[in-house]
DSSP file (Angstrom, degrees, kcal/mol; ACC not computed):
  #  RESIDUE AA STRUCTURE BP1 BP2  ACC     N-H-->O    O-->H-N    N-H-->O    O-->H-N    TCO  KAPPA ALPHA  PHI   PSI    X-CA   Y-CA   Z-CA
    1    1 A X              0   0    0      0, 0.0     2,-0.0     0, 0.0     0, 0.0   0.000 360.0 360.0 360.0 131.0    0.0    0.0    0.0
    2    2 A X        -     0   0    0      1,-0.1     2,-0.2     0, 0.0     0, 0.0  -0.293 360.0-101.7 -76.0 159.8    1.4    3.4   -1.0
    3    3 A X        -     0   0    0      1,-0.1    -1,-0.1     2,-0.0     2,-0.1  -0.558  37.1-116.3 -80.5 146.5    1.8    6.3    1.4
    4    4 A X     >  -     0   0    0     -2,-0.2     4,-2.2     1,-0.1     5,-0.2  -0.414  21.1-115.1 -78.4 159.1   -0.8    9.1    1.2
    5    5 A X  H  > S+     0   0    0      1,-0.2     4,-2.6     2,-0.2     5,-0.2   0.878 116.8  56.4 -59.9 -38.7    0.2   12.6    0.2
    6    6 A X  H  > S+     0   0    0      2,-0.2     4,-2.2     1,-0.2    -1,-0.2   0.899 107.4  47.9 -61.6 -41.0   -0.7   13.8    3.7
    7    7 A X  H  > S+     0   0    0      2,-0.2     4,-2.5     1,-0.2    -2,-0.2   0.929 111.9  49.0 -65.9 -44.2    1.7   11.3    5.3
    8    8 A X  H  X S+     0   0    0     -4,-2.2     4,-2.6     1,-0.2    -2,-0.2   0.903 111.6  49.9 -61.1 -40.8    4.5   12.3    2.9
    9    9 A X  H  X S+     0   0    0     -4,-2.6     4,-3.0     2,-0.2     5,-0.2   0.905 109.1  52.3 -64.9 -40.3    3.8   16.0    3.7
   10   10 A X  H  X S+     0   0    0     -4,-2.2     4,-2.4     2,-0.2     5,-0.2   0.917 110.9  46.7 -59.8 -44.8    3.9   15.2    7.4
   11   11 A X  H  X S+     0   0    0     -4,-2.5     4,-2.6     2,-0.2     5,-0.2   0.935 114.3  48.1 -63.3 -45.4    7.3   13.5    7.1
   12   12 A X  H  X S+     0   0    0     -4,-2.6     4,-2.1     1,-0.2    -2,-0.2   0.929 112.6  47.8 -62.5 -46.1    8.6   16.4    4.9
   13   13 A X  H  X S+     0   0    0     -4,-3.0     4,-1.1     1,-0.2    -1,-0.2   0.909 114.2  46.2 -62.7 -42.7    7.4   19.1    7.3
   14   14 A X  H  X S+     0   0    0     -4,-2.4     4,-1.5    -5,-0.2     3,-0.5   0.920 112.4  50.2 -67.5 -41.8    8.8   17.3   10.4
   15   15 A X  H  < S+     0   0    0     -4,-2.6     7,-0.2     1,-0.2    -1,-0.2   0.863 105.8  58.0 -64.1 -35.1   12.1   16.6    8.7
   16   16 A X  H  < S+     0   0    0     -4,-2.1    -1,-0.2    -5,-0.2    -2,-0.2   0.834 118.8  29.1 -63.6 -32.0   12.3   20.3    7.7
   17   17 A X  H  < S+     0   0    0     -4,-1.1     2,-0.5    -3,-0.5    -1,-0.2   0.537 114.8  62.1-106.6  -7.3   12.1   21.4   11.3
   18   18 A X     X  -     0   0    0     -4,-1.5     4,-1.9     1,-0.1     3,-0.4  -0.849  49.8-175.8-130.4  97.7   13.7   18.6   13.2
   19   19 A X  H  > S+     0   0    0     -2,-0.5     4,-2.5     1,-0.2     5,-0.2   0.827  89.1  57.1 -62.1 -30.8   17.3   17.6   12.6
   20   20 A X  H  > S+     0   0    0      2,-0.2     4,-2.2     1,-0.2    -1,-0.2   0.891 106.0  50.1 -65.4 -38.7   17.0   14.6   15.0
   21   21 A X  H  > S+     0   0    0     -3,-0.4     4,-2.3     2,-0.2    -2,-0.2   0.911 109.5  51.1 -64.5 -43.1   14.2   13.3   12.9
   22   22 A X  H  X S+     0   0    0     -4,-1.9     4,-2.0    -7,-0.2    -2,-0.2   0.937 111.3  47.6 -59.9 -46.3   16.3   13.7    9.7
   23   23 A X  H  X S+     0   0    0     -4,-2.5     4,-2.8     1,-0.2    -1,-0.2   0.882 109.4  54.4 -63.6 -36.2   19.2   11.8   11.3
   24   24 A X  H  X S+     0   0    0     -4,-2.2     4,-2.8     2,-0.2    -1,-0.2   0.899 106.2  51.9 -64.3 -39.4   16.8    9.1   12.4
   25   25 A X  H  X S+     0   0    0     -4,-2.3     4,-2.1     2,-0.2    -2,-0.2   0.937 113.5  43.8 -60.2 -46.0   15.5    8.6    8.8
   26   26 A X  H  X S+     0   0    0     -4,-2.0     4,-2.3     2,-0.2    -2,-0.2   0.908 113.8  50.9 -66.9 -40.8   19.1    8.2    7.6
   27   27 A X  H  X S+     0   0    0     -4,-2.8     4,-2.6     1,-0.2    -2,-0.2   0.931 110.9  48.1 -61.6 -46.0   20.0    5.9   10.5
   28   28 A X  H  X S+     0   0    0     -4,-2.8     4,-2.3     1,-0.2    -1,-0.2   0.884 110.2  52.8 -63.1 -38.5   17.0    3.7    9.9
   29   29 A X  H  X S+     0   0    0     -4,-2.1     4,-1.8    -5,-0.2    -1,-0.2   0.928 112.0  44.7 -62.8 -45.7   17.8    3.5    6.2
   30   30 A X  H  X S+     0   0    0     -4,-2.3     4,-2.4     2,-0.2    -2,-0.2   0.886 111.9  51.9 -66.7 -39.8   21.3    2.4    6.8
   31   31 A X  H  X S+     0   0    0     -4,-2.6     4,-2.3     1,-0.2    -1,-0.2   0.901 107.9  53.1 -61.9 -39.5   20.2   -0.1    9.5
   32   32 A X  H  <>S+     0   0    0     -4,-2.3     5,-2.7     2,-0.2     4,-0.4   0.901 108.9  49.7 -63.3 -39.8   17.8   -1.5    6.9
   33   33 A X  H ><5S+     0   0    0     -4,-1.8     3,-1.5     3,-0.2    -2,-0.2   0.952 111.3  48.0 -62.2 -49.5   20.6   -1.9    4.4
   34   34 A X  H 3<5S+     0   0    0     -4,-2.4    -2,-0.2     1,-0.3    -1,-0.2   0.864 112.8  49.1 -59.7 -37.4   22.8   -3.7    7.0
   35   35 A X  T 3<5S-     0   0    0     -4,-2.3    -1,-0.3    -5,-0.2    -2,-0.2   0.444 117.9-112.0 -84.8   0.1   20.0   -6.0    8.0
   36   36 A X  T < 5S+     0   0    0     -3,-1.5     2,-1.2    -4,-0.4    -3,-0.2   0.610  75.3 132.6  84.1  11.8   19.2   -6.9    4.4
   37   37 A X     >< +     0   0    0     -5,-2.7     4,-2.2    -6,-0.2     3,-0.2  -0.606  21.2 164.6 -97.3  74.3   15.8   -5.1    4.2
   38   38 A X  H  >  +     0   0    0     -2,-1.2     4,-2.7     1,-0.2     5,-0.2   0.837  69.0  59.2 -63.1 -37.0   16.4   -3.3    0.9
   39   39 A X  H  > S+     0   0    0      2,-0.2     4,-1.7     1,-0.2    -1,-0.2   0.933 110.2  42.5 -60.7 -45.6   12.7   -2.4    0.3
   40   40 A X  H  > S+     0   0    0     -3,-0.2     4,-2.5     1,-0.2     5,-0.2   0.928 113.1  53.6 -63.3 -45.3   12.6   -0.5    3.6
   41   41 A X  H  X S+     0   0    0     -4,-2.2     4,-2.9     1,-0.2     5,-0.2   0.899 106.9  51.7 -58.9 -42.3   15.9    1.1    2.9
   42   42 A X  H  X S+     0   0    0     -4,-2.7     4,-2.4     2,-0.2    -1,-0.2   0.912 110.6  47.5 -62.7 -42.9   14.8    2.3   -0.5
   43   43 A X  H  X S+     0   0    0     -4,-1.7     4,-2.5    -5,-0.2    -2,-0.2   0.947 115.3  45.3 -63.3 -47.0   11.6    4.0    0.9
   44   44 A X  H  X S+     0   0    0     -4,-2.5     4,-2.8     2,-0.2    -2,-0.2   0.907 113.8  48.0 -66.0 -42.6   13.6    5.6    3.7
   45   45 A X  H  X S+     0   0    0     -4,-2.9     4,-3.0    -5,-0.2     5,-0.2   0.914 111.7  50.8 -63.0 -42.2   16.4    6.8    1.5
   46   46 A X  H  X S+     0   0    0     -4,-2.4     4,-2.5    -5,-0.2    -2,-0.2   0.937 113.4  44.9 -60.7 -47.5   13.9    8.2   -1.0
   47   47 A X  H  X S+     0   0    0     -4,-2.5     4,-2.0     2,-0.2    -2,-0.2   0.927 113.7  50.3 -62.7 -43.8   12.0   10.1    1.7
   48   48 A X  H  X S+     0   0    0     -4,-2.8     4,-1.0     1,-0.2     5,-0.2   0.933 112.3  46.4 -62.4 -46.0   15.3   11.3    3.2
   49   49 A X  H ><>S+     0   0    0     -4,-3.0     5,-2.6     1,-0.2     3,-0.6   0.923 111.4  52.3 -62.7 -43.3   16.6   12.6   -0.1
   50   50 A X  H 3<5S+     0   0    0     -4,-2.5    -1,-0.2    -5,-0.2    -2,-0.2   0.856 114.8  41.3 -62.4 -35.2   13.2   14.3   -0.9
   51   51 A X  H 3<5S+     0   0    0     -4,-2.0    -1,-0.2    -5,-0.2    -2,-0.2   0.513 127.2  25.4 -93.1  -4.5   13.2   16.2    2.4
   52   52 A X  T <<5S-     0   0    0     -4,-1.0    -3,-0.2    -3,-0.6    -2,-0.1   0.519 129.5  -4.9-120.0 -93.0   16.8   17.1    2.5
   53   53 A X  T   5S-     0   0    0     -5,-0.2     4,-0.5     1,-0.1    -3,-0.1   0.718  86.5-131.0 -87.7 -23.6   19.2   17.5   -0.5
   54   54 A X     >< -     0   0    0     -5,-2.6     4,-1.7    -6,-0.2     5,-0.2   0.150  26.0 -85.6  84.5 155.2   17.0   16.4   -3.4
   55   55 A X  H  > S+     0   0    0      1,-0.2     4,-2.7     2,-0.2     5,-0.2   0.785 122.7  61.6 -69.0 -29.5   17.7   14.0   -6.2
   56   56 A X  H  > S+     0   0    0      2,-0.2     4,-2.1     1,-0.2    -1,-0.2   0.941 106.9  45.2 -61.4 -46.6   19.4   16.6   -8.4
   57   57 A X  H  > S+     0   0    0     -4,-0.5     4,-2.1     2,-0.2    -2,-0.2   0.911 115.0  46.7 -64.5 -44.1   22.1   17.2   -5.8
   58   58 A X  H  X S+     0   0    0     -4,-1.7     4,-2.3     1,-0.2    -1,-0.2   0.918 110.1  54.5 -65.1 -42.5   22.6   13.5   -5.2
   59   59 A X  H  X>S+     0   0    0     -4,-2.7     5,-2.3     1,-0.2     4,-0.6   0.906 109.3  46.7 -57.8 -44.8   22.8   12.8   -8.9
   60   60 A X  H ><5S+     0   0    0     -4,-2.1     3,-0.6     3,-0.2    -1,-0.2   0.920 112.9  50.5 -62.5 -43.7   25.5   15.4   -9.4
   61   61 A X  H 3<5S+     0   0    0     -4,-2.1    -2,-0.2     1,-0.2    -1,-0.2   0.838 119.9  33.3 -66.5 -34.4   27.5   14.1   -6.5
   62   62 A X  H 3<5S-     0   0    0     -4,-2.3    -1,-0.2     2,-0.2    -2,-0.2   0.302 108.4-117.2-106.7   9.1   27.4   10.4   -7.6
   63   63 A X  T <<5S+     0   0    0     -3,-0.6     2,-0.3    -4,-0.6    -3,-0.2   0.915  72.3 125.6  56.2  49.2   27.5   11.1  -11.3
   64   64 A X      < -     0   0    0     -5,-2.3     2,-0.2    -6,-0.2    -1,-0.2  -0.973  69.7-101.6-132.5 148.0   24.1    9.5  -11.9
   65   65 A X    >>  -     0   0    0     -2,-0.3     4,-2.0     1,-0.1     3,-0.6  -0.523  30.6-130.7 -65.8 131.7   21.0   10.9  -13.6
   66   66 A X  H 3> S+     0   0    0      1,-0.3     4,-2.4    -2,-0.2     5,-0.1   0.861 108.3  53.8 -54.2 -38.3   18.5   12.0  -11.0
   67   67 A X  H 3> S+     0   0    0      1,-0.2     4,-2.2     2,-0.2    -1,-0.3   0.854 106.1  52.9 -67.1 -32.6   15.7   10.1  -12.7
   68   68 A X  H <> S+     0   0    0     -3,-0.6     4,-2.5     2,-0.2    -1,-0.2   0.893 108.9  49.6 -65.4 -40.1   17.9    7.0  -12.7
   69   69 A X  H  X S+     0   0    0     -4,-2.0     4,-1.9     2,-0.2    -2,-0.2   0.898 108.9  52.4 -64.1 -41.3   18.3    7.4   -8.9
   70   70 A X  H  < S+     0   0    0     -4,-2.4    -2,-0.2     1,-0.2    -1,-0.2   0.922 111.8  45.7 -61.3 -43.8   14.6    7.8   -8.4
   71   71 A X  H >< S+     0   0    0     -4,-2.2     3,-1.4     1,-0.2    -2,-0.2   0.906 109.1  56.2 -64.8 -40.3   13.9    4.6  -10.3
   72   72 A X  H 3< S+     0   0    0     -4,-2.5     7,-0.6     1,-0.3    -1,-0.2   0.872 113.9  40.1 -58.9 -37.3   16.7    2.8   -8.4
   73   73 A X  T 3< S+     0   0    0     -4,-1.9    -1,-0.3    -5,-0.1   -27,-0.2   0.275  96.2 107.3 -97.6  10.7   15.0    3.8   -5.1
   74   74 A X  S X  S-     0   0    0     -3,-1.4     3,-0.9    -4,-0.2   -32,-0.1  -0.265  90.7 -93.8 -79.2 173.7   11.4    3.1   -6.4
   75   75 A X  T 3  S+     0   0    0      1,-0.3    -1,-0.1   -33,-0.1   -33,-0.1   0.862 129.1  36.5 -55.5 -39.1    9.3    0.1   -5.4
   76   76 A X  T 3  S+     0   0    0     -5,-0.1    -1,-0.3     2,-0.0    -5,-0.1   0.446  93.2 121.2 -95.3  -1.1   10.5   -1.9   -8.4
   77   77 A X    <   -     0   0    0     -3,-0.9     2,-0.2    -7,-0.2    -5,-0.2  -0.214  47.1-159.7 -64.0 153.6   14.0   -0.5   -8.3
   78   78 A X        -     0   0    0      2,-0.0    -5,-0.1   -40,-0.0    -6,-0.1  -0.636  14.0-168.4-135.5  75.3   17.0   -2.9   -7.9
   79   79 A X        -     0   0    0     -7,-0.6     2,-0.2    -2,-0.2   -37,-0.0  -0.349  15.0-133.6 -68.5 142.9   20.0   -0.8   -6.7
   80   80 A X     >  -     0   0    0      1,-0.1     4,-2.3    -2,-0.1     5,-0.2  -0.565  25.4-109.2 -89.8 164.6   23.4   -2.4   -6.7
   81   81 A X  H  > S+     0   0    0      1,-0.2     4,-2.6     2,-0.2     5,-0.2   0.846 115.9  57.7 -63.8 -35.1   25.6   -2.2   -3.7
   82   82 A X  H  > S+     0   0    0      2,-0.2     4,-2.2     1,-0.2    -1,-0.2   0.942 109.8  43.8 -60.5 -48.1   28.1    0.2   -5.4
   83   83 A X  H  > S+     0   0    0      2,-0.2     4,-2.6     1,-0.2    -2,-0.2   0.909 113.1  51.1 -65.8 -41.5   25.3    2.7   -6.1
   84   84 A X  H  X S+     0   0    0     -4,-2.3     4,-2.9     1,-0.2     5,-0.2   0.921 111.2  49.0 -59.4 -43.0   23.8    2.4   -2.6
   85   85 A X  H  X S+     0   0    0     -4,-2.6     4,-2.4     2,-0.2     5,-0.2   0.904 111.5  48.6 -65.3 -41.6   27.3    2.9   -1.1
   86   86 A X  H  X S+     0   0    0     -4,-2.2     4,-2.0    -5,-0.2    -1,-0.2   0.926 114.8  45.3 -65.3 -42.7   27.9    6.0   -3.2
   87   87 A X  H  X S+     0   0    0     -4,-2.6     4,-2.5     2,-0.2    -2,-0.2   0.957 116.2  44.3 -65.3 -50.2   24.5    7.5   -2.4
   88   88 A X  H  X S+     0   0    0     -4,-2.9     4,-2.3     1,-0.2    -2,-0.2   0.850 111.4  53.9 -67.3 -33.7   24.7    6.8    1.4
   89   89 A X  H  X S+     0   0    0     -4,-2.4     4,-2.3    -5,-0.2    -1,-0.2   0.938 111.6  46.1 -63.7 -45.6   28.4    8.0    1.6
   90   90 A X  H  X S+     0   0    0     -4,-2.0     4,-2.9    -5,-0.2    -2,-0.2   0.926 112.1  50.6 -62.0 -45.0   27.3   11.3    0.0
   91   91 A X  H  X S+     0   0    0     -4,-2.5     4,-2.1     1,-0.2    -1,-0.2   0.896 110.7  48.8 -63.1 -40.8   24.2   11.6    2.3
   92   92 A X  H  X>S+     0   0    0     -4,-2.3     5,-2.5     2,-0.2     4,-0.9   0.930 113.3  47.3 -62.2 -44.8   26.4   11.0    5.4
   93   93 A X  H ><5S+     0   0    0     -4,-2.3     3,-0.6     1,-0.2    -2,-0.2   0.925 112.6  48.8 -62.6 -45.2   28.9   13.6    4.3
   94   94 A X  H 3<5S+     0   0    0     -4,-2.9    -1,-0.2     1,-0.2    -2,-0.2   0.856 113.2  47.6 -64.4 -35.6   26.2   16.1    3.5
   95   95 A X  H 3<5S-     0   0    0     -4,-2.1    -1,-0.2    -5,-0.2    -2,-0.2   0.599 111.1-121.7 -80.6 -11.5   24.5   15.6    6.9
   96   96 A X  T <<5S+     0   0    0     -4,-0.9     2,-0.3    -3,-0.6    -3,-0.2   0.796  73.8 113.3  75.3  27.8   27.8   15.9    8.7
   97   97 A X      < -     0   0    0     -5,-2.5     2,-0.4    -6,-0.2    -1,-0.3  -0.904  49.4-158.1-127.9 158.0   27.6   12.4   10.2
   98   98 A X        -     0   0    0     18,-0.5     2,-0.3    -2,-0.3    -9,-0.0  -0.978  13.0-155.8-137.2 125.0   29.5    9.2    9.9
   99   99 A X        -     0   0    0     -2,-0.4     2,-0.3    15,-0.0    17,-0.2  -0.688   8.1-171.7 -99.9 151.9   28.0    5.9   10.8
  100  100 A X  E     -A  115   0A   0     15,-1.6    15,-2.1    -2,-0.3     2,-0.5  -0.977  26.7-113.6-136.9 153.1   29.7    2.7   11.8
  101  101 A X  E     -A  114   0A   0     -2,-0.3     2,-0.5    13,-0.2    13,-0.2  -0.736  27.3-171.9 -89.6 129.9   28.4   -0.8   12.3
  102  102 A X  E     -A  113   0A   0     11,-2.5    11,-2.3    -2,-0.5    -2,-0.0  -0.986  27.1-120.4-121.1 120.0   28.6   -2.2   15.9
  103  103 A X        -     0   0    0     -2,-0.5     9,-0.1     9,-0.2     2,-0.1  -0.269  28.0-117.8 -60.7 142.4   27.8   -5.8   16.3
  104  104 A X        -     0   0    0      7,-0.2    -1,-0.1     6,-0.1     2,-0.1  -0.412  37.7 -91.8 -73.6 155.8   24.9   -6.5   18.6
  105  105 A X    >>  -     0   0    0      1,-0.1     3,-1.4    -2,-0.1     4,-1.0  -0.414  52.6 -93.9 -66.5 143.7   25.5   -8.6   21.8
  106  106 A X  T 34 S+     0   0    0      1,-0.2    -1,-0.1     2,-0.2     4,-0.1  -0.243 104.6  12.6 -58.2 147.3   25.0  -12.3   21.3
  107  107 A X  T 34 S+     0   0    0      1,-0.1    -1,-0.2     2,-0.1     3,-0.1   0.395 111.0  81.2  67.1   0.8   21.6  -13.7   22.3
  108  108 A X  T <4 S-     0   0    0     -3,-1.4     2,-0.3     1,-0.4    -2,-0.2   0.839 107.0 -26.2 -98.7 -42.9   19.9  -10.3   22.5
  109  109 A X     <  -     0   0    0     -4,-1.0    -1,-0.4     2,-0.1    -2,-0.1  -0.976  41.2-134.1-163.7 156.8   19.2   -9.6   18.9
  110  110 A X  S    S+     0   0    0     -2,-0.3     2,-0.2    -3,-0.1    -6,-0.1   0.527  77.6 100.8 -93.7  -7.0   20.5  -10.5   15.4
  111  111 A X        -     0   0    0     -8,-0.1     2,-0.2     1,-0.1    -7,-0.2  -0.501  69.0-132.1 -78.9 145.9   20.4   -6.9   14.2
  112  112 A X        -     0   0    0    -81,-0.2     2,-0.5    -2,-0.2    -9,-0.2  -0.565  19.6-130.6 -85.6 161.0   23.5   -4.8   14.1
  113  113 A X  E     -A  102   0A   0    -11,-2.3   -11,-2.5    -2,-0.2     2,-0.4  -0.958   9.8-143.8-118.0 132.0   23.4   -1.3   15.5
  114  114 A X  E     -A  101   0A   0     -2,-0.5     2,-0.4   -13,-0.2   -13,-0.2  -0.801  16.8-165.4 -95.2 136.3   24.6    1.8   13.7
  115  115 A X  E      A  100   0A   0    -15,-2.1   -15,-1.6    -2,-0.4    -2,-0.0  -0.965 360.0 360.0-123.2 134.7   26.3    4.4   15.8
  116  116 A X              0   0    0     -2,-0.4   -18,-0.5   -17,-0.2    -1,-0.1   0.489 360.0 360.0 -73.8 360.0   27.0    8.0   14.7
C-alpha cells in the first residue's frame, strides 16, 4: 500500500524542522541496508533525499542521472551495492555524520546497531 500525500507531507514538514528526525531517517535507512531489508531502505532513502538535498544534488555528487536514482529507489528499483554505497556516503557527508556498524551482543538480537 502506498503512502498518502498527507503522510508524505507530514514527514517532509517534520524533517524540515527537526534535525534529529532527519538523522533518524538516515539511520533507519542504513540499518535496513545492513539488515538486508532493501525495500525498507529504499523507501527511507527516497524520503530522506526528498526532504533534504533532493535528487538533483545526489545525482551530481554520484554522477548519476537523478531520474535513474529515483527509479533505483522506487518500489521496483533494484539498486546495486556500489550505487547504494555512493549515495549513502554522500548523504552522510552532506549531513555531517558518519555511521559505523557495531555488532549486537550475542543472544539479544541478530540486528547490528549503527552508531553515529
